[in-house]
C-alpha positions as CSV (number, residue, x, y, z in Angstrom):
1,V,27.7,29.7,26.1
2,W,24.3,31.0,26.8
3,M,21.3,28.7,26.9
4,V,17.6,29.1,27.4
5,E,16.2,26.6,30.0
6,E,13.4,25.5,27.6
7,D,16.0,24.3,25.1
8,I,17.7,22.0,27.5
9,G,14.7,19.7,27.7
10,K,15.0,18.8,24.0
11,Y,18.6,17.7,24.5
12,V,17.8,15.7,27.6
13,V,15.1,13.7,25.9
14,K,17.4,13.0,22.9
15,A,20.2,12.0,25.2
16,M,17.9,9.6,27.2
17,D,17.1,7.7,24.0
18,D,20.7,7.5,22.7
19,V,22.7,4.4,23.9
20,R,25.9,6.4,23.3
21,T,25.1,8.6,26.3
22,L,24.6,5.8,28.8
23,N,26.8,6.4,31.9
24,R,28.4,9.5,30.3
25,T,28.5,13.2,31.0
26,I,26.7,15.2,28.4
27,Y,28.0,18.7,27.6
28,V,25.2,20.7,25.9
29,R,26.6,23.3,23.6
30,P,24.2,24.2,20.8
31,P,26.0,26.2,18.1
32,S,23.3,28.8,17.7
33,N,23.7,29.9,21.4
34,I,27.4,30.5,21.5
35,K,28.4,34.1,22.1
36,S,31.8,35.6,22.9
37,Q,32.1,37.8,26.0
38,M,32.5,40.8,23.7
39,E,29.3,39.9,21.9
40,V,27.4,39.8,25.2
41,V,28.9,43.1,26.3
42,N,27.9,44.7,23.0
43,L,24.4,43.3,23.3
44,W,24.0,44.6,26.8
45,E,25.2,48.0,25.7
46,A,22.8,48.1,22.8
47,L,19.8,47.1,25.0
48,S,20.7,49.3,28.0
49,G,21.8,52.4,26.0
50,K,24.9,52.6,28.2
51,T,28.6,52.2,27.3
52,L,30.9,50.2,29.5
53,Q,34.5,51.1,29.9
54,K,36.6,48.3,28.5
55,E,40.2,47.4,29.0
56,H,41.7,45.1,26.3
57,I,44.6,43.0,27.5
58,T,46.8,40.4,25.8
59,E,46.6,36.7,26.7
60,Q,49.9,37.0,28.5
61,Q,48.6,39.9,30.6
62,W,45.5,38.0,31.5
63,L,47.6,34.9,32.5
64,Q,49.8,37.1,34.8
65,K,46.7,38.5,36.5
66,I,45.3,35.1,37.4
67,Q,48.5,33.7,38.8
């Protein structure tokens, strides 16, 4: 999830005025700012004009690497 700092203020003000948020943790996740890692990589490649070397792995391979 990628957010712009200026957008957070809007959510903070709304949360302050909402009794449902009293003494709770608020997770800010606006749907228009959600990007996958691959979308971010593709955007970076498009903006920089460079191509990254990518290695695609399965979920099982990833889990083995982090254990």
